[in-house]
Steps between C-alpha positions, in 0.01 A plus 500: 500500500630844407516748783288812448703784349774276359372524141495880519870506598624267227635642178321341207466540126221468246556457127190575295467404135330699225212439263462142382809420708597243758744462790719292269532746211764757416765532773273428797633154594859622481420801718309288752797264531744791530305679774418186698856362482582658836176401672277798415134423438381546143140466384421471128124454473316397185241767429194424286572557132297523183207705382222479757735396782785748506362818648566727796229344715632144464864599538431712807311213667811285474739768624258587781530140619875552554433837660251346744762238595736782597747418222478842337625766738771764552771234461378384158662560163270452201642443153254541215525456125292645215142565622593399857657837596179694441297223666728510806487881510121498487472223760734665752334838454144371534587283802733760656777243545860610548788282378877526515580505129341476157703382202316544173611356167346640181201648681229701327162660560211600274655344192284332242607366165700183569214289364132439583564227758767696689291815490200309640689350796714806578230767496363435852850532649547862396435789735534876506686561826822317421711758683329409830697174521804702619332522843497121531861405430828610652673451166385452141729383222387479137674315218401567141649464155459598139463147365196361681295310237167598660519848654657811350801660667317831548218327689742319736702819557182697570400242761839528674493881485149520647588304812842664512668173568873459458495420131740266329506500122656194343534434129594139570178404680301228334146388554478130429190367331360191668 
Protein backbone atom coordinates (compact mmCIF):
# COMPACT_ATOMS: atom_id res chain seq x y z
CA UNK A 1 0.00 0.00 0.00
CA UNK A 2 1.30 3.44 -0.93
CA UNK A 3 1.46 5.92 1.90
CA UNK A 4 -0.66 9.04 1.38
CA UNK A 5 1.37 11.88 -0.13
CA UNK A 6 4.11 9.64 -1.54
CA UNK A 7 2.83 9.88 -5.13
CA UNK A 8 2.78 13.68 -4.94
CA UNK A 9 6.48 13.74 -3.96
CA UNK A 10 7.72 11.41 -6.69
CA UNK A 11 9.07 12.83 -9.91
CA UNK A 12 7.28 11.24 -12.84
CA UNK A 13 6.94 11.64 -16.58
CA UNK A 14 4.15 11.32 -19.12
CA UNK A 15 4.71 10.89 -22.85
CA UNK A 16 1.61 11.64 -24.90
CA UNK A 17 1.28 10.68 -28.55
CA UNK A 18 -0.42 12.67 -31.30
CA UNK A 19 -3.30 12.06 -33.67
CA UNK A 20 -3.68 8.48 -34.85
CA UNK A 21 -0.59 7.68 -32.77
CA UNK A 22 0.38 5.11 -30.19
CA UNK A 23 2.82 4.73 -27.29
CA UNK A 24 5.01 2.65 -29.60
CA UNK A 25 5.33 5.11 -32.49
CA UNK A 26 7.97 7.68 -33.33
CA UNK A 27 10.62 8.00 -30.60
CA UNK A 28 8.35 7.28 -27.63
CA UNK A 29 9.68 3.82 -26.69
CA UNK A 30 13.27 5.04 -26.88
CA UNK A 31 12.47 8.05 -24.70
CA UNK A 32 10.56 5.93 -22.18
CA UNK A 33 13.53 3.57 -21.87
CA UNK A 34 15.97 6.48 -21.57
CA UNK A 35 14.02 8.27 -18.83
CA UNK A 36 13.20 5.13 -16.85
CA UNK A 37 16.76 3.75 -17.03
CA UNK A 38 17.58 5.33 -13.67
CA UNK A 39 14.34 4.34 -11.95
CA UNK A 40 12.11 7.32 -12.80
CA UNK A 41 8.45 6.55 -13.42
CA UNK A 42 7.26 7.01 -16.99
CA UNK A 43 3.66 6.67 -18.15
CA UNK A 44 2.87 6.38 -21.87
CA UNK A 45 -0.89 5.92 -22.14
CA UNK A 46 -2.73 4.89 -25.29
CA UNK A 47 -5.32 7.56 -26.00
CA UNK A 48 -8.38 6.80 -28.14
CA UNK A 49 -7.66 7.37 -31.82
CA UNK A 50 -9.69 7.60 -34.99
CA UNK A 51 -12.62 9.65 -36.17
CA UNK A 52 -15.40 9.44 -33.60
CA UNK A 53 -13.05 8.40 -30.78
CA UNK A 54 -10.20 10.88 -30.72
CA UNK A 55 -11.58 14.06 -29.24
CA UNK A 56 -10.92 16.33 -26.28
CA UNK A 57 -13.63 14.77 -24.13
CA UNK A 58 -12.31 11.21 -24.49
CA UNK A 59 -8.67 12.20 -24.11
CA UNK A 60 -9.36 14.32 -21.04
CA UNK A 61 -11.25 11.45 -19.37
CA UNK A 62 -8.14 9.30 -19.63
CA UNK A 63 -5.75 11.98 -18.39
CA UNK A 64 -8.17 12.85 -15.58
CA UNK A 65 -7.87 9.25 -14.39
CA UNK A 66 -4.12 9.77 -13.85
CA UNK A 67 -4.79 13.14 -12.25
CA UNK A 68 -7.28 11.60 -9.81
CA UNK A 69 -4.66 8.98 -8.86
CA UNK A 70 -2.30 11.80 -7.89
CA UNK A 71 0.17 10.98 -10.67
CA UNK A 72 -0.05 14.40 -12.30
CA UNK A 73 1.20 17.06 -9.92
CA UNK A 74 3.91 19.70 -9.40
CA UNK A 75 6.62 17.04 -9.79
CA UNK A 76 5.40 15.88 -13.21
CA UNK A 77 7.02 16.48 -16.58
CA UNK A 78 4.72 16.00 -19.57
CA UNK A 79 6.14 15.43 -23.04
CA UNK A 80 3.68 15.84 -25.89
CA UNK A 81 3.93 15.40 -29.64
CA UNK A 82 1.85 16.85 -32.49
CA UNK A 83 -1.73 17.50 -31.27
CA UNK A 84 -0.80 16.49 -27.70
CA UNK A 85 0.77 19.86 -26.74
CA UNK A 86 -2.44 21.80 -27.33
CA UNK A 87 -4.47 19.03 -25.67
CA UNK A 88 -2.19 19.13 -22.61
CA UNK A 89 -2.32 22.94 -22.51
CA UNK A 90 -6.11 22.92 -22.64
CA UNK A 91 -6.39 20.15 -20.04
CA UNK A 92 -4.05 21.80 -17.52
CA UNK A 93 -5.71 25.18 -17.98
CA UNK A 94 -9.27 23.89 -17.64
CA UNK A 95 -8.40 21.72 -14.62
CA UNK A 96 -6.07 24.32 -13.06
CA UNK A 97 -3.30 21.75 -12.61
CA UNK A 98 0.30 22.85 -12.13
CA UNK A 99 3.18 20.67 -13.35
CA UNK A 100 6.95 20.93 -13.20
CA UNK A 101 7.75 20.98 -16.91
CA UNK A 102 6.16 20.74 -20.34
CA UNK A 103 8.19 19.56 -23.32
CA UNK A 104 6.35 20.00 -26.59
CA UNK A 105 7.46 18.56 -29.92
CA UNK A 106 5.92 19.96 -33.11
CA UNK A 107 2.93 21.44 -31.30
CA UNK A 108 0.22 23.45 -33.03
CA UNK A 109 -3.16 25.05 -32.43
CA UNK A 110 -6.05 26.05 -34.69
CA UNK A 111 -4.50 24.49 -37.77
CA UNK A 112 -6.66 22.81 -40.35
CA UNK A 113 -5.59 21.47 -43.70
CA UNK A 114 -3.59 18.30 -43.01
CA UNK A 115 -6.45 16.19 -44.37
CA UNK A 116 -10.13 15.58 -43.54
CA UNK A 117 -9.49 12.85 -40.96
CA UNK A 118 -6.82 14.81 -39.07
CA UNK A 119 -8.91 17.96 -39.17
CA UNK A 120 -11.91 16.05 -37.77
CA UNK A 121 -10.02 14.55 -34.81
CA UNK A 122 -7.88 17.61 -34.03
CA UNK A 123 -10.58 20.28 -34.07
CA UNK A 124 -11.95 19.63 -30.55
CA UNK A 125 -8.45 19.95 -29.06
CA UNK A 126 -7.98 23.57 -30.10
CA UNK A 127 -8.63 26.46 -27.75
CA UNK A 128 -8.29 30.22 -27.69
CA UNK A 129 -6.43 30.83 -24.43
CA UNK A 130 -3.21 29.00 -25.22
CA UNK A 131 -1.10 31.58 -23.39
CA UNK A 132 -2.81 30.67 -20.09
CA UNK A 133 -0.84 27.41 -19.88
CA UNK A 134 2.20 29.43 -18.69
CA UNK A 135 0.52 29.65 -15.26
CA UNK A 136 0.49 25.86 -14.95
CA UNK A 137 4.10 24.91 -15.65
CA UNK A 138 7.38 26.01 -14.13
CA UNK A 139 9.11 25.52 -17.47
CA UNK A 140 7.96 25.04 -21.06
CA UNK A 141 10.25 23.87 -23.84
CA UNK A 142 9.12 23.66 -27.47
CA UNK A 143 10.86 21.81 -30.29
CA UNK A 144 9.87 22.48 -33.88
CA UNK A 145 11.36 22.12 -37.33
CA UNK A 146 10.95 23.10 -40.94
CA UNK A 147 10.58 19.57 -42.29
CA UNK A 148 7.54 18.18 -40.48
CA UNK A 149 5.49 16.28 -43.11
CA UNK A 150 2.16 17.26 -41.51
CA UNK A 151 2.35 20.74 -39.97
CA UNK A 152 3.92 23.85 -41.47
CA UNK A 153 6.93 25.45 -39.80
CA UNK A 154 5.10 28.76 -39.32
CA UNK A 155 2.28 27.03 -37.43
CA UNK A 156 4.70 25.22 -35.07
CA UNK A 157 6.72 28.41 -34.50
CA UNK A 158 3.54 30.38 -33.80
CA UNK A 159 2.54 27.80 -31.19
CA UNK A 160 5.93 28.08 -29.45
CA UNK A 161 5.86 31.89 -29.60
CA UNK A 162 2.35 32.09 -28.13
CA UNK A 163 3.23 30.13 -25.01
CA UNK A 164 6.65 31.77 -24.89
CA UNK A 165 8.33 28.50 -24.21
CA UNK A 166 12.06 28.09 -24.63
CA UNK A 167 12.01 27.29 -28.32
CA UNK A 168 14.41 24.95 -30.03
CA UNK A 169 14.47 24.95 -33.81
CA UNK A 170 16.03 21.89 -35.38
CA UNK A 171 16.37 21.23 -39.09
CA UNK A 172 17.31 17.62 -38.39
CA UNK A 173 14.09 16.66 -36.59
CA UNK A 174 12.10 13.94 -38.25
CA UNK A 175 8.56 12.82 -37.71
CA UNK A 176 8.34 9.12 -38.42
CA UNK A 177 5.24 7.79 -40.11
CA UNK A 178 3.84 4.70 -38.43
